[in-house]
Backbone as CSV, one residue per row, in Angstrom:
resi,resn,N_x,N_y,N_z,CA_x,CA_y,CA_z,C_x,C_y,C_z
1,MET,70.306,73.595,117.632,70.209,72.181,117.975,70.877,71.946,119.320
2,ILE,70.466,70.875,119.969,70.930,70.609,121.327,72.436,70.382,121.388
3,SER,72.980,69.668,120.392,74.415,69.381,120.422,75.237,70.665,120.257
4,ALA,74.784,71.560,119.395,75.500,72.817,119.176,75.437,73.699,120.426
5,VAL,74.284,73.764,121.055,74.127,74.580,122.262,74.953,73.994,123.404
6,ALA,74.927,72.668,123.544,75.705,72.015,124.602,77.193,72.301,124.419
7,GLU,77.643,72.276,123.195,79.056,72.547,122.927,79.390,74.014,123.175
8,MET,78.497,74.914,122.767,78.731,76.347,122.962,78.908,76.704,124.436
9,TYR,78.122,76.067,125.293,78.134,76.418,126.712,78.876,75.405,127.575
10,ASP,79.530,74.457,126.921,80.337,73.458,127.627,79.521,72.730,128.700
11,ILE,78.353,72.247,128.275,77.512,71.443,129.168,77.094,70.181,128.432
12,HIS,76.675,69.185,129.173,76.230,67.925,128.575,74.816,68.102,128.023
13,PRO,74.511,67.492,126.889,73.154,67.580,126.334,72.078,67.120,127.330
14,GLN,72.434,66.172,128.210,71.460,65.708,129.213,71.071,66.835,130.166
15,THR,71.999,67.754,130.406,71.701,68.900,131.268,70.627,69.758,130.618
16,LEU,70.741,69.973,129.310,69.719,70.733,128.595,68.381,70.006,128.619
17,ARG,68.426,68.689,128.467,67.183,67.905,128.532,66.562,67.997,129.923
18,LEU,67.397,67.993,130.957,66.906,68.124,132.328,66.242,69.492,132.525
19,TYR,66.900,70.552,132.055,66.327,71.888,132.180,64.972,71.971,131.460
20,GLU,64.885,71.296,130.324,63.620,71.285,129.595,62.566,70.470,130.354
21,ARG,62.943,69.332,130.866,62.023,68.475,131.625,61.492,69.193,132.868
22,GLU,62.342,70.000,133.495,61.951,70.730,134.698,61.194,72.023,134.368
23,GLY,61.066,72.335,133.083,60.319,73.513,132.668,61.122,74.800,132.696
24,LEU,62.440,74.695,132.858,63.279,75.888,132.900,63.533,76.447,131.507
25,LEU,63.594,75.573,130.528,63.785,75.950,129.124,62.640,75.371,128.301
26,ARG,62.244,76.103,127.271,61.177,75.616,126.401,61.555,75.850,124.943
27,PRO,62.534,75.097,124.427,62.906,75.310,123.019,61.786,74.831,122.094
28,SER,61.700,75.473,120.941,60.713,75.022,119.956,61.236,73.747,119.307
29,ARG,60.397,73.123,118.519,60.769,71.871,117.842,60.564,72.003,116.340
30,SER,61.424,71.350,115.598,61.282,71.316,114.139,60.277,70.228,113.777
31,ASP,59.997,70.092,112.486,59.094,69.037,112.032,59.654,67.656,112.367
32,GLY,60.979,67.548,112.406,61.617,66.274,112.743,61.825,66.115,114.246
33,ASN,61.211,66.976,115.053,61.264,66.933,116.515,62.637,67.321,117.086
34,THR,63.428,68.038,116.305,64.727,68.519,116.778,64.515,69.795,117.572
35,ARG,65.199,69.911,118.700,65.085,71.117,119.520,65.760,72.286,118.800
36,LEU,65.059,73.407,118.773,65.591,74.608,118.154,65.585,75.721,119.203
37,TYR,66.768,76.276,119.469,66.916,77.289,120.507,66.964,78.677,119.876
38,THR,66.113,79.573,120.362,66.100,80.954,119.887,67.122,81.766,120.691
39,ASP,67.311,83.012,120.287,68.200,83.896,121.041,67.684,84.094,122.464
40,GLU,66.357,84.183,122.616,65.769,84.324,123.955,66.040,83.074,124.801
41,ASP,65.950,81.893,124.171,66.252,80.644,124.885,67.705,80.651,125.367
42,LEU,68.598,81.120,124.507,70.021,81.146,124.871,70.293,82.150,125.988
43,GLU,69.607,83.302,125.950,69.756,84.277,127.042,69.261,83.672,128.358
44,ARG,68.146,82.978,128.287,67.593,82.318,129.479,68.548,81.247,129.982
45,LEU,69.137,80.474,129.060,70.101,79.447,129.442,71.316,80.065,130.119
46,GLU,71.796,81.177,129.577,72.940,81.856,130.197,72.594,82.305,131.622
47,PHE,71.381,82.802,131.821,70.938,83.210,133.151,70.889,81.996,134.087
48,ILE,70.351,80.892,133.585,70.272,79.649,134.369,71.667,79.166,134.743
49,LEU,72.557,79.155,133.770,73.921,78.696,134.032,74.642,79.614,135.012
50,ASN,74.367,80.906,134.942,74.947,81.841,135.893,74.474,81.503,137.308
51,LEU,73.183,81.239,137.448,72.648,80.878,138.769,73.270,79.570,139.264
52,ALA,73.346,78.588,138.381,73.836,77.265,138.787,75.342,77.257,139.028
53,ARG,76.094,77.763,138.072,77.556,77.676,138.159,78.154,78.697,139.129
54,ASP,77.765,79.940,138.950,78.409,81.015,139.704,77.838,81.195,141.105
55,LEU,76.540,80.960,141.244,75.896,81.215,142.532,75.535,79.938,143.288
56,GLY,75.662,78.792,142.631,75.402,77.519,143.306,73.938,77.247,143.605
57,VAL,73.042,77.823,142.826,71.610,77.635,143.046,71.188,76.299,142.439
58,ASN,70.373,75.536,143.192,69.914,74.244,142.667,68.719,74.433,141.730
59,ILE,68.245,73.334,141.143,67.179,73.396,140.138,65.903,74.029,140.710
60,ALA,65.522,73.640,141.923,64.312,74.202,142.530,64.477,75.708,142.737
61,GLY,65.636,76.131,143.181,65.899,77.550,143.372,65.878,78.308,142.065
62,ILE,66.435,77.699,141.026,66.428,78.335,139.702,64.990,78.535,139.233
63,ALA,64.154,77.518,139.443,62.747,77.622,139.039,62.065,78.780,139.763
64,ILE,62.322,78.920,141.055,61.716,80.006,141.829,62.205,81.363,141.343
65,VAL,63.505,81.476,141.110,64.069,82.750,140.632,63.472,83.111,139.269
66,LEU,63.336,82.137,138.392,62.769,82.407,137.067,61.304,82.829,137.171
67,GLN,60.540,82.181,138.057,59.139,82.568,138.245,59.043,83.995,138.773
68,MET,59.882,84.320,139.750,59.872,85.674,140.305,60.263,86.695,139.241
69,ARG,61.224,86.334,138.429,61.672,87.234,137.353,60.538,87.478,136.359
70,GLU,59.802,86.423,136.007,58.680,86.567,135.078,57.577,87.429,135.681
71,ARG,57.306,87.237,136.974,56.288,88.062,137.637,56.699,89.526,137.665
72,MET,57.971,89.767,137.942,58.465,91.148,137.964,58.354,91.787,136.582
73,GLU,58.664,91.027,135.543,58.555,91.552,134.185,57.098,91.864,133.853
74,GLU,56.165,91.000,134.284,54.746,91.241,134.053,54.281,92.478,134.817
75,MET,54.712,92.613,136.055,54.362,93.799,136.839,54.929,95.055,136.183
76,ASN,56.129,94.958,135.655,56.747,96.090,134.965,55.940,96.472,133.722
77,ARG,55.474,95.460,132.969,54.648,95.734,131.787,53.346,96.420,132.198
78,GLN,52.724,95.932,133.275,51.481,96.536,133.744,51.710,97.970,134.206
79,MET,52.785,98.184,134.926,53.090,99.531,135.413,53.372,100.461,134.245
80,GLN,54.088,99.996,133.240,54.362,100.819,132.067,53.065,101.148,131.336
81,GLY,52.167,100.171,131.253,50.861,100.422,130.642,50.086,101.484,131.396
82,PHE,50.144,101.431,132.719,49.466,102.428,133.543,50.078,103.813,133.339
83,VAL,51.396,103.885,133.316,52.086,105.164,133.101,51.711,105.725,131.726
84,ASP,51.671,104.866,130.714,51.286,105.317,129.375,49.858,105.843,129.370
85,TYR,48.965,105.149,130.072,47.567,105.576,130.155,47.474,106.948,130.821
86,VAL,48.153,107.116,131.949,48.117,108.387,132.673,48.692,109.502,131.806
87,ARG,49.792,109.235,131.131,50.407,110.242,130.254,49.441,110.649,129.144
88,THR,48.807,109.670,128.503,47.861,109.951,127.426,46.672,110.744,127.949
89,GLU,46.144,110.325,129.090,44.997,111.013,129.687,45.359,112.458,130.039
90,MET,46.529,112.637,130.607,46.981,113.965,130.984,47.120,114.868,129.749
91,LEU,47.744,114.348,128.725,47.936,115.142,127.511,46.605,115.493,126.862
92,SER,45.674,114.542,126.830,44.380,114.836,126.210,43.616,115.870,127.017
93,ARG,43.700,115.815,128.333,43.018,116.820,129.159,43.677,118.191,129.004
94,MET,44.982,118.195,128.890,45.684,119.469,128.702,45.305,120.082,127.353
95,GLN,45.200,119.252,126.336,44.812,119.739,125.010,43.390,120.284,125.039
96,GLY,42.498,119.616,125.749,41.098,120.036,125.823,40.894,121.270,126.663
97,GLN,41.835,121.596,127.521,41.658,122.716,128.436,42.525,123.926,128.074
98,LYS,43.081,123.938,126.887,43.915,125.076,126.475,43.110,126.372,126.450
99,ASN,41.834,126.275,126.103,40.998,127.471,126.004,40.520,127.959,127.364
100,GLU,40.692,127.161,128.386,40.261,127.543,129.728,41.502,127.873,130.543
101,PRO,41.815,129.153,130.708,43.092,129.534,131.328,43.269,129.062,132.766
102,GLN,42.200,128.967,133.522,42.363,128.591,134.921,42.052,127.119,135.165
103,ALA,41.781,126.378,134.128,41.450,124.968,134.308,42.705,124.186,134.666
104,GLY,42.565,123.257,135.554,43.682,122.420,135.965,43.448,120.971,135.580
105,LEU,44.457,120.168,135.740,44.306,118.746,135.448,43.424,118.063,136.479
106,VAL,43.525,118.539,137.706,42.732,117.959,138.787,41.740,119.017,139.234
107,PRO,40.440,118.711,139.210,39.473,119.721,139.633,39.714,120.105,141.089
108,ILE,39.601,121.388,141.371,39.809,121.876,142.732,38.441,122.147,143.340
109,ARG,38.211,121.592,144.474,36.964,121.832,145.175,37.171,123.015,146.109
110,ARG,36.311,123.957,145.980,36.369,125.115,146.850,35.787,124.730,148.204
111,PRO,36.458,125.142,149.287,35.911,124.807,150.599,34.615,125.560,150.852
112,VAL,33.675,124.886,151.458,32.394,125.482,151.787,32.437,125.860,153.258
113,VAL,32.198,127.139,153.543,32.222,127.614,154.919,30.789,127.633,155.429
114,VAL,30.561,126.927,156.499,29.238,126.857,157.094,29.313,127.465,158.478
115,ALA,28.420,128.416,158.732,28.392,129.042,160.057,27.687,128.107,161.030
116,VAL,28.305,127.904,162.156,27.735,127.033,163.178,27.408,127.906,164.382
117,LYS,26.158,127.855,164.794,25.733,128.647,165.956,25.973,127.831,167.213
118,THR,26.577,128.493,168.160,26.791,127.842,169.445,25.902,128.496,170.483
119,ALA,25.820,127.897,171.633,25.010,128.456,172.716,25.549,129.821,173.128
120,LYS,26.868,130.022,173.094,27.466,131.309,173.458,27.041,132.402,172.475
121,ASP,27.041,132.061,171.151,26.630,133.041,170.146,25.195,133.480,170.374
122,THR,24.314,132.540,170.663,22.907,132.849,170.896,22.759,133.726,172.134
123,ALA,23.512,133.426,173.201,23.452,134.215,174.433,23.969,135.625,174.187
124,ARG,25.011,135.792,173.401,25.561,137.117,173.100,24.558,137.971,172.328
125,LYS,23.891,137.354,171.348,22.915,138.091,170.557,21.754,138.540,171.425
126,GLU,21.320,137.690,172.329,20.197,138.037,173.210,20.601,139.153,174.186
127,SER,21.835,139.112,174.720,22.265,140.160,175.641,22.487,141.476,174.904
128,ALA,22.867,141.414,173.630,23.069,142.620,172.851,21.728,143.298,172.557
129,ARG,20.671,142.533,172.425,19.368,143.066,172.158,18.783,143.766,173.399
130,SER,19.181,143.321,174.575,18.609,143.872,175.802,19.185,145.179,176.196
């Protein structure tokens, strides 16, 4: 509840209402419309209070920092998903290629050597024939 959270963190309930109005906090509501704060909400509040109290960041700055933090977390989730995909793909290819001793994870293209005739080569062959 808002009064319990305000007392725990030594802030005015209006401050919590302001954070909610500005979209910094999103507590759930009970059937009686009472704000209910989860552990995640409290962790977020502690982060907000750290920015405001210790670092002197204003509400607009806090909003920007929180947005950047959420984007970084999303990018981290995407990167972890990619790493998991690559790991799974690698393991499945390794399992499928156990019977092929020289098979690699990445196919190796053999270089193709093409002979190129130059005017000098043609002249040498003609002089050798004479």
